[in-house]
Every structure is written in C-alpha cells, then in structure tokens.
C-alpha positions in Angstrom: 133.9 -187.4 22.4 135.4 -189.7 19.7 135.2 -186.9 17.2 136.9 -184.3 19.5 139.8 -186.8 20.3 140.2 -187.6 16.7 140.6 -184.0 15.7 143.0 -183.5 18.6 145.3 -186.3 17.4 145.3 -184.8 13.9 146.8 -181.6 15.2 150.0 -183.1 16.4 152.1 -179.9 16.7 149.6 -178.2 18.9 149.1 -181.4 20.9 152.8 -181.7 21.6 153.2 -178.0 22.6 150.2 -178.1 24.9 151.2 -181.6 26.3 154.8 -180.6 26.9 153.7 -177.5 28.8 151.3 -179.5 31.0 154.0 -182.1 31.7 156.7 -179.5 32.6 154.3 -177.4 34.7 153.1 -180.6 36.6 156.7 -181.7 37.2 157.6 -178.1 38.5 154.7 -178.0 40.8 155.4 -181.5 42.2 159.1 -180.8 42.8 158.3 -177.5 44.7 155.4 -178.9 46.7 157.6 -181.9 47.6 160.3 -179.5 48.9 157.6 -177.7 50.8 156.5 -180.8 52.6 159.8 -182.4 53.0 160.6 -182.6 56.8 164.2 -181.3 56.3 163.6 -178.7 53.6 160.2 -177.4 54.7 159.7 -173.7 55.7 161.7 -172.3 58.5 159.1 -171.3 61.1 161.8 -169.9 63.5 161.6 -166.5 61.8 158.5 -164.9 60.3 160.7 -163.4 57.5 162.2 -166.7 56.6 158.8 -168.4 56.6 157.3 -165.7 54.4 160.3 -165.8 52.0 159.9 -169.6 51.6 156.3 -169.3 51.0 156.9 -166.5 48.5 159.4 -168.6 46.6 157.0 -171.5 46.1 154.1 -169.1 45.4 156.2 -167.4 42.7 156.9 -170.7 41.0 153.3 -171.8 41.1 152.1 -168.4 39.8 154.7 -168.6 37.0 153.4 -172.1 36.1 149.8 -171.0 36.1 150.6 -167.9 33.9 152.6 -170.1 31.5 149.6 -172.6 31.2 147.1 -169.8 30.7 149.1 -168.2 27.9 149.8 -171.6 26.2 146.1 -172.3 26.4 145.2 -169.1 24.8 147.8 -169.7 22.1 146.4 -173.1 21.4 142.9 -171.6 21.1 143.9 -168.9 18.7 145.8 -171.5 16.7 142.5 -173.4 16.4 140.4 -170.5 15.3 139.7 -171.7 11.8 138.9 -175.3 13.1 136.4 -173.9 15.5 134.9 -171.5 13.1 134.4 -174.4 10.4 132.7 -176.5 13.1 130.3 -173.7 13.9 129.8 -173.0 10.3 128.8 -176.7 9.7 126.2 -176.6 12.5 127.9 -177.4 15.7 125.9 -175.7 18.5 127.4 -173.8 21.4 126.7 -176.6 23.8 128.4 -179.2 21.6 131.3 -176.9 21.2 131.7 -176.5 24.9 131.7 -180.3 25.3 134.1 -180.6 22.3 136.6 -178.3 24.2 135.9 -180.1 27.6 136.7 -183.6 26.2 140.0 -182.4 24.6 141.1 -180.5 27.8 140.2 -183.5 30.1 142.2 -186.0 28.0 145.3 -183.6 27.7 145.3 -183.1 31.5 144.9 -186.7 32.4 147.5 -188.0 30.0 150.1 -185.3 30.3 149.4 -184.3 33.9 150.0 -188.0 35.0 153.2 -188.0 33.0 154.3 -184.7 34.6 153.8 -185.9 38.1 155.6 -189.1 37.3 158.5 -187.0 35.9 158.5 -184.8 39.0 158.4 -188.0 41.2 161.6 -189.1 39.4 163.4 -185.8 39.5 162.7 -185.0 43.2 165.1 -187.5 44.7 167.9 -186.3 42.4 167.3 -182.7 43.4 166.9 -183.5 47.2 170.1 -185.5 47.0 172.2 -182.6 45.7 170.6 -180.1 48.2 171.2 -182.5 51.2 174.8 -182.9 50.0 175.3 -179.1 49.9 173.7 -178.7 53.3 175.7 -181.7 54.8 172.5 -183.6 55.6 172.5 -187.4 56.0 168.9 -188.5 55.8 166.8 -190.9 53.7 164.8 -189.1 51.1 161.1 -189.5 51.6 158.4 -188.1 49.4 155.3 -187.2 51.5 151.9 -188.3 50.0 150.7 -184.7 50.6 153.0 -183.7 47.6 150.9 -185.9 45.2 147.6 -184.5 46.5 148.7 -180.9 46.2 150.1 -181.4 42.8 146.8 -183.0 41.6 144.8 -180.0 43.3 147.1 -177.6 41.3 146.4 -179.4 38.0 142.6 -179.5 38.6 142.8 -175.8 39.3 144.5 -175.2 36.0 142.2 -177.5 34.2 139.2 -175.4 35.7 140.8 -172.2 34.5 141.5 -173.6 31.1 137.8 -174.8 30.8 136.5 -171.3 31.8 138.9 -169.6 29.3 137.9 -172.1 26.6 134.1 -171.7 27.2 134.4 -167.9 27.4 136.4 -167.8 24.1 133.8 -169.9 22.3 130.9 -168.1 23.8 132.2 -164.5 23.0 133.7 -165.5 19.7 132.2 -164.5 16.4 132.5 -166.5 13.3 134.0 -163.8 11.2 136.7 -162.8 13.8 137.7 -166.5 14.3 138.0 -167.0 10.5 140.1 -163.8 10.2 142.1 -164.4 13.4 141.6 -160.8 14.5 140.8 -161.4 18.1 144.4 -161.5 19.2 145.3 -158.3 17.3 142.5 -156.3 18.8 143.0 -157.6 22.2 146.8 -156.7 22.3 146.1 -153.1 21.3 144.1 -152.4 24.5 146.0 -150.7 27.3 144.1 -150.3 30.5 146.5 -147.8 32.1 146.7 -144.8 29.7 150.2 -143.5 30.7 153.0 -142.4 28.6 155.4 -145.1 27.5 158.4 -142.9 28.5 157.8 -143.6 32.1 159.1 -147.1 31.8 162.7 -146.3 30.9 162.6 -143.8 33.7 161.6 -146.5 36.2 164.2 -148.8 34.9 166.9 -146.1 35.6 165.4 -145.1 38.8 165.7 -148.6 40.3 169.5 -148.5 39.5 170.0 -145.1 40.9 168.2 -146.1 44.2 170.4 -149.3 44.3 173.7 -147.3 44.3 172.5 -144.3 46.4 170.9 -146.0 49.3 172.2 -147.9 52.2 173.0 -151.6 51.6 169.9 -153.3 53.1 169.2 -156.7 51.7 165.3 -156.3 51.7 165.7 -152.9 49.9 167.1 -154.7 46.8 163.8 -156.5 46.4 162.0 -153.1 46.0 164.8 -152.0 43.6 164.5 -155.1 41.4 160.7 -154.9 41.2 160.9 -151.3 40.0 163.6 -152.2 37.5 161.7 -155.2 36.3 158.5 -153.3 35.8 160.5 -150.6 34.0 162.2 -153.1 31.8 158.8 -154.9 31.1 157.2 -151.6 30.0 160.3 -150.6 27.9 160.0 -153.8 25.9 156.1 -154.0 25.7 155.3 -150.2 25.1 158.2 -147.9 24.7 160.3 -149.7 22.1 157.3 -150.5 19.8 156.0 -146.9 20.0 159.5 -145.5 19.4 160.0 -147.8 16.4 156.6 -146.7 14.9 157.7 -143.0 15.2 161.0 -143.5 13.5 159.5 -145.7 10.7 157.2 -142.8 9.9 160.0 -140.1 9.9 163.7 -140.7 9.9 163.6 -144.3 8.5 161.0 -143.6 5.7 163.6 -143.8 2.9 165.8 -146.3 4.7 164.8 -149.8 3.4 167.2 -151.7 5.7 165.8 -150.0 8.9 162.2 -150.4 7.7 162.6 -154.1 7.2 164.7 -154.9 10.4 162.7 -152.8 12.8 159.5 -153.7 11.2 160.2 -157.3 12.2 161.3 -156.3 15.7 158.1 -154.2 16.1 156.0 -157.3 15.6 158.2 -159.5 17.8 158.2 -156.9 20.6 154.4 -156.8 20.4 153.5 -160.5 20.0 156.3 -162.1 22.0 155.8 -159.4 24.7 154.6 -161.7 27.4 157.7 -164.0 27.3 160.1 -161.1 27.0 158.5 -159.5 30.0 158.7 -162.8 32.0 162.4 -163.2 31.0 163.2 -159.7 32.5 161.0 -160.0 35.5 162.3 -163.5 36.5 166.0 -163.0 35.9 166.1 -159.7 37.8 163.8 -160.7 40.7 165.2 -164.2 41.2 168.8 -163.0 41.2 167.8 -160.5 44.0 166.1 -163.2 46.0 169.1 -165.6 45.7 171.3 -162.8 47.1 168.8 -162.0 49.8 168.9 -165.5 51.1 172.7 -165.8 51.4 172.3 -166.6 55.2 169.4 -169.0 54.6 170.8 -171.8 52.5 167.5 -173.9 52.1 165.7 -170.9 50.6 168.8 -169.9 48.5 169.0 -173.4 46.9 165.1 -173.3 46.4 165.5 -170.1 44.4 168.4 -171.4 42.5 166.3 -174.5 41.5 163.5 -172.1 40.5 166.0 -170.1 38.3 167.3 -173.3 36.8 163.8 -174.6 35.8 162.2 -171.3 34.8 164.9 -169.8 32.5 165.0 -172.6 29.8 161.0 -172.7 29.8 160.9 -169.0 29.2 163.7 -169.0 26.6 162.1 -172.0 24.8 158.8 -170.0 24.6 160.5 -167.0 23.2 162.4 -169.2 20.6 159.3 -171.0 19.6 157.1 -167.9 19.3 159.9 -166.1 17.4 160.1 -168.8 14.8 156.4 -168.8 14.4 156.3 -165.1 13.5 159.3 -165.6 11.2 157.5 -168.4 9.4 154.4 -166.1 9.0 156.5 -163.4 7.5 157.9 -165.6 4.7 155.4 -164.0 2.3 156.5 -160.5 3.3 160.2 -161.5 2.6 159.1 -162.8 -0.7 157.6 -159.4 -1.7 160.7 -157.7 -0.5 162.8 -160.0 -2.6 160.7 -159.2 -5.7 161.2 -155.4 -5.0 164.9 -155.9 -5.5 166.4 -156.8 -2.2 168.9 -159.6 -2.7 169.2 -162.6 -0.6 172.6 -161.5 0.6 170.9 -158.5 2.1 168.0 -160.5 3.5 170.5 -162.7 5.4 172.1 -159.5 6.6 168.7 -158.1 7.8 167.9 -161.4 9.7 171.3 -161.3 11.3 170.9 -157.6 12.5 167.4 -158.2 13.6 168.4 -161.2 15.8 171.4 -159.3 17.2 169.4 -156.3 18.2 166.5 -158.3 19.7 168.8 -160.6 21.8 171.1 -157.7 22.6 168.2 -155.9 24.2 167.2 -159.1 26.1 170.7 -159.3 27.3 171.3 -155.7 28.3 168.1 -155.0 30.3 168.2 -157.9 32.7 172.1 -158.1 32.8 172.3 -154.5 33.9 170.4 -155.3 37.2 171.9 -158.8 37.7 175.4 -157.5 37.6 174.6 -154.5 39.7 172.9 -156.6 42.3 175.5 -159.3 42.4 178.3 -156.8 42.5 176.8 -155.0 45.5 176.3 -158.3 47.4 179.8 -159.4 46.5 181.3 -156.1 47.9 179.1 -156.0 51.1 178.2 -159.7 51.8 181.0 -161.7 50.1 178.7 -163.7 47.8 180.5 -166.7 46.2 182.2 -165.9 42.9 181.0 -169.4 41.8 177.3 -168.4 42.4 177.9 -165.2 40.5 179.5 -167.1 37.6 176.8 -169.6 37.6 173.8 -167.1 37.6 175.3 -164.9 34.8 176.7 -167.9 32.8 173.4 -169.8 32.9 171.5 -166.7 31.7 174.0 -166.1 28.9 174.0 -169.8 27.8 170.1 -169.9 27.6 170.2 -166.7 25.5 172.9 -167.9 23.2 171.2 -171.2 22.5 167.9 -169.4 21.7 169.7 -166.8 19.4 171.6 -169.5 17.6 168.3 -171.6 16.9 166.4 -168.5 15.9 168.9 -167.4 13.5 169.6 -170.7 11.8 165.9 -171.7 11.5 164.9 -168.4 10.3 167.5 -168.5 7.6 166.1 -172.0 6.7 162.6 -170.5 6.3 163.8 -167.8 3.9 166.1 -170.0 1.9 163.3 -171.2 -0.4 162.0 -167.6 -0.9 
C-alpha cells in the first residue's frame, strides 16, 4: 500500500488531472441530486411529461459525469503504461498489480470525492438562491441528507467501474503492448458498425431539413437535435479523418502545407474524438431541451445549470488533450524544420490548423443551435437574453480554448 501511494504522489500531473475530475464530477452529482430532492425544485409530478423531462435532465448529467470519469480513468491508465510494464518486468504478480491499482483508486476517491462533495455542498445554496430569486420563491434553503447519501452511492459506483476497468486493463495487457503504448491505437481503429462515413454528413443535413419542413412541435426538435448531433459526431469522428486521408494520398501529395496542417488535424480528430463528439452532442441537445422547457421554468433552469457546468469541462478536456498531442508532435515539427520549413511557416501552419479545427467545432453545433433558437423565437417568443447567453457562452468557451491552444502550442515549438 505504501509503495502504491508513494508512486502515486510522484506522478503529480496525473494525480492532479484525475483528482480534479473526481472533484468536479462529485460536485456536479451533488448539486443535481440536491436539486432533485429539494422540496421546492424537485420533479413536477403533476404531468408525466414534466416528470420524465426532469428525470431525463438529471440522468443526462449523471451519465455525462460517468462517461467523463471512465474516459479520464482510461487516459490515466494509458499514461501509466510504462510504469505498469516496468513493475511487471521486475516481478510484480497480477494479484499484487490489482491491489496496487486498488489502493491508488481508493485513496483518490476518498480524498477528492470528499473534496468534491464539500465543494458541491458550498455551491448548492448559491445556485438555489439564484433559482429561487428567478422563480420568485421566498423559502429557507435546506439540503436534504438524501443528497449526501445518493452522491456517495454515485461515487462508489464510479469507483467500482474504475476498479473493474483497471483490473481488466492489467489482466488483458501484454508487456510489449504496454511498453510500446499500442493498445490505444489498435482500439481506436475498430469500428463495430461497418457503414460508410458519408452517411453522417447526410444525417446532419437531414436533421436541419426536417426542422424547417415540419410543423413546429416542441417535442419534435428533440428528435431533430439527436439526428443532427449523431450526424455531427460521425462527421468529426469518421468522415473528416477518412476524407483527409484520401486527399493526403492524392491532391495534397505535393502540397507540404496541406500535408502538415491536415496531418495534425487528422490526429486530433481521431484522438480527441470523444470530447469533440461530447461538445457537439451536449451543445445541440441541451439547447433544444432549454427551448423545450420554456413553460416549465424549474426544468429550464436545471438545463441551463447543466449547460453552464458541462461546457467548460468538455472544452477543458479538448484543450488539455489538444496540447498533449501538440507536445508529442514536437519531434515531428523538428524533422519538418530540418527539411527546410522555416519557423515563420511553422507558426503559420499552427495558426491555420487551430482556426480550421475550432472553426469546425463552431460551425457544426452553432448551425443547429441558431436554427433551434431562431424557430423558438419566432413561434414561442423565447427571450433574446436567453438566446444571447446560450450562444455567447458557447463562443466564449471556444475562444478561450482556441487562444490557450494556440499560445501554448507556439511555446512548445519555440525551442524547436
């Protein structure tokens, strides 16, 4: 146990990333569970539709939190490949390796899970106070004990999932694959559903066509947004990488600028895919759900809070993963520099790559967001203030991420 914890403290960066994720996820779960059990903000049981919508909102946030935890856990495991392979190489048995992972996970969840629940406990009254004010409620804020119990249950469930993933990773792992870090690459090439990638842009456009050619029914927009979000997800994850590969092998074969810029984009679309997909899915679907709940203020504010919390977390993950890939590509940039590409052109390549990537992340979700908000403004009179907030908050998060990515990436390549 002491050996496992000592090694954990030596890897400060991984510990901070994993701990920050656990803290934020615990705080998010606590806030939404407290809202679910609050006597004045709990589910509206007067209507089945309203009750299901409230449940779906909380469930969406919890699923998002679990997915984020699972991905972060897998990222930490992959980052510790060499450490685990060296331990196995020096005689650590499978049983000892499992306990090694068990001690580290238990410690992280106890420490940062407690911190997260404490943060959620402090944030909840602030959030409730603002919602009460908007709803013209005059009540004392009380946090039900059930919120603590449910938040702890959620953390225990995530801990169990993490332990299962860790044990499975160690059990199935081979020494050579962990040393060379090839597990992730092989895994990401697998596509269960063997369908053409061209179907995804078609789905993306189909959702928009249906939005403007069918009758204005609030529930219909949920279907349109899901179709559009799935189309956007597949476009980024499959269509763009495959299209870039084809152009690199044909039209761009003698174009050094295109090869460099889109070669970097290819890697980022492949390896940041999960977060790019989450950004598109969350921004489109939550915008639709906010509009859907215009006549149900409690659920609308619940969705707005979910939007406020989720967007920075997804964008932070995109920024961090983007910088990790850029840092790994410093050697490639060094080779390019030796082949005769000047630093002036390298800076130009970085700028173009950043603008294209974030331009795509802006256009895909914003197409649906503006269309949905515009339709609800015309037919239901949604507030201009809400429209401005949703669009402005999305743009602000992307701009901050783009600025950080560009500046830090330039810092990486300055010493090349």
